[in-house]
C-alpha positions as CSV (number, residue, x, y, z in Angstrom):
1,M,68.4,68.4,59.4
2,A,67.5,70.2,56.2
3,S,69.2,73.4,55.2
4,S,68.5,76.2,57.7
5,A,66.9,78.2,54.8
6,D,63.9,75.9,55.3
7,I,63.6,76.7,59.0
8,T,61.3,79.3,60.5
9,V,61.4,80.4,64.1
10,A,58.5,82.6,65.3
11,V,59.0,84.7,68.4
12,V,56.9,87.2,70.3
13,A,58.3,89.7,72.8
14,G,55.9,92.3,74.2
15,E,58.3,94.7,76.0
16,V,61.9,95.8,76.3
17,S,62.9,93.1,78.7
18,G,61.6,90.4,76.5
19,D,63.3,91.9,73.5
20,M,66.6,91.8,75.4
21,L,66.1,88.1,76.3
22,A,65.0,87.0,72.9
23,G,67.8,89.0,71.2
24,R,70.4,87.1,73.1
25,L,68.6,83.8,72.4
26,L,68.5,84.6,68.7
27,A,72.2,85.5,68.8
28,G,72.9,82.1,70.1
29,L,70.6,80.5,67.4
30,R,71.9,82.4,64.4
31,P,75.2,80.4,64.1
32,H,73.2,77.2,64.0
33,L,70.6,78.6,61.6
34,P,72.4,81.1,59.5
35,E,69.7,81.3,56.8
36,A,66.6,80.7,58.9
37,R,63.7,83.1,59.0
38,F,63.1,84.8,62.4
39,H,59.8,86.7,62.6
40,G,56.8,87.6,64.8
41,I,56.8,90.5,67.2
42,G,59.9,92.0,68.7
43,G,62.2,95.0,69.2
44,P,65.6,96.4,68.2
45,R,67.7,93.7,70.0
46,M,65.9,91.0,68.0
47,A,66.2,93.0,64.8
48,E,70.0,92.9,65.2
49,Q,69.8,89.2,64.5
50,G,67.8,89.6,61.3
51,F,64.4,89.3,63.0
52,V,61.4,90.8,61.2
53,S,58.7,92.2,63.4
54,D,55.3,91.8,61.8
55,V,53.7,94.2,64.3
56,P,55.5,97.0,66.2
57,M,56.4,95.7,69.7
58,D,55.1,98.8,71.5
59,T,51.6,98.1,70.4
60,L,51.6,95.3,73.0
61,T,53.1,97.2,75.9
62,V,50.7,97.6,78.8
63,R,51.0,97.4,82.5
64,G,48.6,96.3,85.3
65,L,45.4,94.2,85.4
66,F,42.9,97.0,84.8
67,E,45.1,99.1,82.5
68,I,44.7,96.4,79.8
69,I,40.9,96.7,79.6
70,P,40.6,99.6,77.2
71,R,43.0,97.9,74.8
72,Y,41.8,94.3,75.2
73,R,40.0,94.1,71.8
74,E,43.0,95.6,69.9
75,I,45.5,93.2,71.6
76,K,43.2,90.2,71.2
77,G,42.9,91.0,67.5
78,I,46.7,91.1,67.1
79,Q,46.9,87.7,68.9
80,N,44.2,86.1,66.7
81,A,45.7,87.4,63.5
82,L,49.2,86.2,64.4
83,R,47.7,82.8,65.5
84,D,46.0,82.4,62.1
85,R,49.2,83.4,60.2
86,L,51.4,81.0,62.1
87,I,49.0,78.0,61.9
88,A,49.0,78.5,58.1
89,E,52.7,79.0,58.0
90,R,53.6,76.2,60.5
91,P,57.0,77.5,61.9
92,N,59.4,74.9,63.2
93,V,59.1,76.3,66.7
94,F,57.3,79.2,68.4
95,I,59.1,81.0,71.3
96,G,57.2,83.3,73.6
97,A,59.7,85.7,75.2
98,D,58.1,86.5,78.6
99,Y,54.8,88.5,78.2
100,P,52.8,85.5,79.5
101,G,49.3,87.1,79.4
102,F,49.6,87.2,75.6
103,N,52.0,84.4,74.8
104,L,50.6,81.5,76.9
105,G,47.2,81.8,75.2
106,L,48.8,81.9,71.8
107,E,51.2,79.0,72.7
108,Q,48.3,76.8,73.7
109,Q,46.5,77.4,70.4
110,L,49.6,76.8,68.4
111,R,50.5,73.6,70.3
112,E,47.0,72.2,69.8
113,A,47.6,72.8,66.1
114,G,50.8,70.7,66.3
115,I,53.4,73.5,66.4
116,P,56.2,73.0,69.0
117,T,56.1,75.9,71.6
118,M,58.7,77.2,74.0
119,H,58.4,79.9,76.6
120,F,61.5,81.8,77.7
121,V,61.3,83.1,81.3
122,S,58.9,81.5,83.6
123,P,55.8,83.5,84.8
124,Q,56.2,84.1,88.4
125,I,54.0,81.2,89.5
126,W,56.2,80.9,92.6
127,A,55.2,84.4,93.6
128,W,51.5,84.6,92.6
129,R,49.0,83.0,90.2
130,G,50.3,79.5,90.9
131,G,47.3,78.1,89.0
132,R,49.0,79.1,85.8
133,I,51.1,75.9,85.9
134,K,48.0,74.0,84.6
135,K,47.8,76.3,81.6
136,I,51.6,76.1,81.1
137,Q,51.3,72.2,81.0
138,K,48.9,72.6,78.1
139,A,50.6,75.4,76.3
140,V,54.3,74.9,76.5
141,S,56.4,72.1,74.9
142,H,59.6,73.2,76.6
143,M,60.2,75.9,79.2
144,L,63.5,77.9,79.4
145,V,64.0,79.3,83.0
146,I,66.5,81.9,84.2
147,F,66.4,81.2,87.9
148,P,67.9,77.9,89.3
149,F,65.0,77.2,91.7
150,E,62.5,77.2,88.9
151,E,63.8,74.1,87.2
152,E,62.5,71.7,89.9
153,I,59.0,73.4,89.8
154,Y,58.6,72.4,86.2
155,K,60.2,69.0,86.5
156,Q,57.6,68.2,89.2
157,A,54.8,69.5,86.9
158,G,56.0,67.3,84.1
159,V,57.0,70.2,81.8
160,P,60.3,69.7,80.0
161,V,62.6,72.5,81.2
162,T,66.1,73.8,80.8
163,Y,67.8,76.2,83.2
164,V,69.9,78.6,81.0
165,G,71.0,81.2,83.6
166,H,70.2,84.8,83.5
167,P,71.5,86.9,80.6
168,L,72.0,89.9,82.8
169,A,74.6,87.9,84.9
170,E,76.7,87.6,81.7
171,M,76.2,91.3,80.7
172,I,77.1,92.8,84.0
173,P,80.7,92.5,85.3
174,M,81.4,90.6,88.5
175,E,83.3,93.7,89.8
176,P,81.7,96.9,88.5
177,D,83.9,99.9,87.9
178,T,82.3,102.7,89.9
179,A,85.1,105.2,89.2
180,A,84.8,104.7,85.4
181,A,81.0,105.1,85.6
182,R,81.4,108.4,87.4
183,R,83.9,109.6,84.9
184,A,81.6,108.7,82.1
185,L,78.8,110.8,83.8
186,G,81.0,113.7,84.7
187,I,80.7,113.0,88.5
188,R,83.6,113.4,90.8
189,E,84.7,110.1,92.4
190,S,84.4,111.4,96.0
191,A,80.7,112.4,95.6
192,R,77.9,110.5,97.3
193,V,75.5,109.4,94.5
194,V,72.0,108.1,94.6
195,T,70.6,106.7,91.4
196,V,66.8,107.0,91.0
197,M,65.0,104.6,88.7
198,P,61.2,105.2,88.7
199,G,60.7,102.8,85.7
200,S,61.0,102.9,82.0
201,R,57.3,103.0,81.1
202,M,54.9,105.9,81.5
203,G,52.6,103.6,83.5
204,E,55.3,103.2,86.1
205,L,56.2,106.9,86.2
206,K,52.6,107.8,86.7
207,Y,52.6,106.1,90.1
208,L,56.3,106.3,91.3
209,A,57.9,109.4,89.8
210,A,56.1,111.8,92.2
211,P,57.0,110.0,95.5
212,F,60.6,109.4,94.1
213,V,61.0,113.2,93.4
214,A,59.7,114.0,96.9
215,A,62.1,111.5,98.4
216,V,64.9,113.2,96.5
217,S,63.9,116.5,98.0
218,L,64.0,115.1,101.5
219,L,67.4,113.4,101.0
220,A,68.8,116.7,99.6
221,K,67.8,118.5,102.7
222,R,69.7,116.0,104.8
223,D,72.8,116.3,102.6
224,P,72.8,119.1,100.1
225,G,76.0,117.6,98.6
226,L,74.2,114.4,97.4
227,R,74.2,113.9,93.6
228,F,71.2,112.2,92.0
229,V,71.3,110.4,88.7
230,V,68.1,109.5,86.9
231,P,68.3,107.3,83.7
232,M,65.4,108.1,81.4
233,A,64.0,105.7,78.8
234,G,62.8,108.3,76.4
235,E,62.0,112.0,75.8
236,R,58.4,111.6,77.0
237,Q,59.6,110.2,80.3
238,R,62.2,112.9,80.6
239,Q,59.7,115.7,80.1
240,Y,57.3,114.1,82.7
241,F,60.0,113.7,85.3
242,N,61.5,117.2,84.6
243,Q,58.1,118.7,85.2
244,L,57.8,117.1,88.6
245,V,61.3,118.2,89.5
246,S,60.4,121.8,88.5
247,E,57.1,121.7,90.4
248,A,58.9,120.5,93.5
249,G,61.3,123.5,93.3
250,L,64.5,121.4,93.2
251,S,66.5,123.7,90.9
252,N,69.3,123.8,93.5
253,V,69.5,120.0,93.9
254,Q,72.1,118.2,91.8
255,I,69.9,116.0,89.6
256,D,71.3,114.6,86.4
257,L,68.8,113.1,83.9
258,V,70.6,110.9,81.4
259,D,69.3,109.3,78.3
260,G,69.4,105.5,78.8
261,Q,72.7,104.5,80.3
262,S,71.0,102.7,83.1
263,H,73.9,100.4,83.8
264,T,76.3,103.3,83.9
265,A,74.0,105.1,86.3
266,I,73.7,102.0,88.6
267,A,77.5,101.4,88.5
268,A,78.1,105.0,89.6
269,A,75.7,104.8,92.6
270,D,76.3,104.5,96.3
271,A,72.6,103.5,96.7
272,V,69.7,103.1,94.3
273,L,66.0,103.9,94.7
274,V,64.3,101.6,92.2
275,A,60.9,100.5,90.9
276,S,60.2,96.8,91.3
277,G,61.0,94.7,88.3
278,T,64.1,93.5,86.3
279,A,65.9,96.7,87.3
280,T,66.2,95.4,90.9
281,L,68.1,92.4,89.7
282,E,70.4,94.7,87.7
283,V,71.1,96.7,90.8
284,A,71.9,93.5,92.7
285,L,74.3,92.3,90.0
286,F,76.1,95.7,90.2
287,K,76.4,94.9,94.0
288,K,74.6,98.1,95.1
289,P,72.4,98.8,98.1
290,M,68.8,99.6,97.1
291,V,65.4,100.5,98.2
292,I,62.5,98.9,96.1
293,A,59.1,100.5,95.5
294,Y,56.0,99.2,93.8
295,K,52.7,101.0,93.0
296,V,49.9,100.4,90.6
297,M,46.3,101.3,90.1
298,R,44.4,100.8,93.3
299,A,42.0,98.3,91.8
300,S,44.9,96.2,90.4
301,W,46.6,96.3,93.8
302,E,43.5,95.1,95.7
303,I,43.4,92.0,93.5
304,M,47.2,91.4,93.4
305,R,47.8,91.6,97.1
306,H,45.5,88.7,97.8
307,M,47.2,86.5,95.1
308,G,50.8,86.6,96.5
309,Y,52.4,83.4,97.8
310,Q,55.4,84.9,99.5
311,P,56.3,88.1,101.4
312,W,58.8,89.5,98.8
313,I,58.2,91.3,95.6
314,G,61.8,92.4,94.6
315,L,63.8,89.8,92.7
316,P,66.9,90.1,95.0
317,N,64.8,89.3,98.0
318,I,63.0,86.5,96.2
319,L,66.3,84.9,95.2
320,A,67.7,85.3,98.7
321,R,64.4,84.1,100.4
322,E,64.7,87.0,102.8
323,F,64.5,90.8,103.0
324,L,68.1,91.6,102.0
325,V,66.9,95.1,101.0
326,P,63.8,97.1,102.0
327,E,60.6,97.0,99.9
328,F,57.8,99.6,100.1
329,L,54.5,98.6,98.4
330,Q,51.6,100.7,97.3
331,N,50.5,103.1,100.2
332,A,53.7,102.3,102.1
333,A,55.8,103.8,99.4
334,T,55.7,107.3,100.9
335,P,58.4,109.9,100.2
336,Q,59.4,109.9,103.9
337,A,59.7,106.1,104.1
338,L,61.7,105.9,100.9
339,A,64.0,108.7,101.9
340,D,64.6,107.2,105.3
341,A,65.4,103.8,103.8
342,V,67.8,105.2,101.2
343,W,69.6,107.3,103.9
344,K,70.1,104.2,106.0
345,Q,71.6,102.4,103.0
346,L,74.0,105.3,102.5
347,E,75.0,105.4,106.2
348,D,75.2,101.7,107.0
349,V,78.7,100.8,105.7
350,P,78.9,97.3,107.4
351,G,75.5,96.5,105.9
352,R,76.7,97.6,102.5
353,L,79.7,95.3,102.7
354,K,77.5,92.4,103.6
355,L,75.2,93.1,100.6
356,V,78.2,93.1,98.3
357,Q,79.1,89.6,99.3
358,R,75.5,88.3,99.1
359,F,75.0,89.9,95.7
360,T,78.3,88.4,94.5
361,D,77.1,84.9,95.5
362,M,73.8,85.6,93.7
363,H,75.7,86.7,90.6
364,H,77.7,83.4,90.5
365,S,74.5,81.3,90.9
366,L,72.9,83.0,87.8
367,L,75.9,82.9,85.6
368,R,75.7,80.6,82.6
369,N,76.2,81.0,78.8
370,S,72.4,81.7,78.4
371,A,72.6,82.3,74.6
372,E,74.3,79.0,73.9
373,E,72.3,76.9,76.4
374,G,69.0,78.4,75.3
375,A,69.9,77.9,71.6
376,A,70.9,74.3,72.3
377,A,67.5,73.6,73.8
378,V,65.7,75.3,70.9
379,M,67.7,73.2,68.4
380,R,66.7,70.0,70.3
381,V,63.0,70.9,70.1
382,I,63.4,71.7,66.3
383,Q,65.2,68.4,65.7
384,S,62.7,66.4,67.7
385,S,59.8,67.9,65.8
386,K,61.4,67.0,62.5
387,A,62.3,63.4,63.5
388,P,60.3,60.7,61.8
């Protein structure tokens, strides 16, 4: 292969989770390509590897089917401009880090122009929108998957695929230190702690923060000694959540809002009330009981609920193929239902011990050196594309 100074790797991540995944992948690639140019759209984790973001990543962040409509023209314009730039530049490989609504369309156009394309993290075709596999066949030269059962899906579809494991399984210790986490947060070790995670994006908080705060109020009435920890993604989220707490009259409830520190907050918990998404897998890897909630705009929900292929929405349940932990979706995510379910998780000691074992087995199944295995797959694609 030519000097790595002649190599360009283009990547697009549209939100925080994609930035984390792509950041680890680029960390695995950098020793192989010390002088290569990494650019596209990404966040701070990618920037740590010398990645240059041509457009701020937060310009792409949007949630829900209908929520994207007001910004469609803006986002489509970004996609078209990036497509034209990359076709002119001809990078050695393009990698879409999650964000399939944007990346798959871009990948298809780039692949048709002769540029190798990879996609890191399979869209949840096993959960809903299974027809996307046809688009993936056209768009993706090589798929990198993070769940073991996904590999066979792509092999059957004729899409080259590599299972790289889940990066979170490497980042989170097999045996989390609850006592250390509580010391870090200034919480006594004997306290009963509920961590509340209503989501990192304002779109999530809009639908889940209010029922979560109301559930906290109900739980505090059952046990005034309960301690609640709420990791916040930013100042805007903190202000919004604080306002709801104030309006609910919870000044006497022990609620600690912390900046970031989500892993510390999870490790400190006896139980977690969490918005559906990657955070549910983080909670499982920390071996904590949880209650999962999911709410979106009503119009989005009416479409999505008819497109599901399986009864689970939380990643731990999907991986287990059963309801290991309770889920409450849309109108079912009432404060009373959430509070009752969290209380049961706190009180059911035998159930908690069983969950620890199931989540430990899950952790082992997801554990690989994802940075190295993903980088090796990228290097094979680059080398193949440069072969005579």
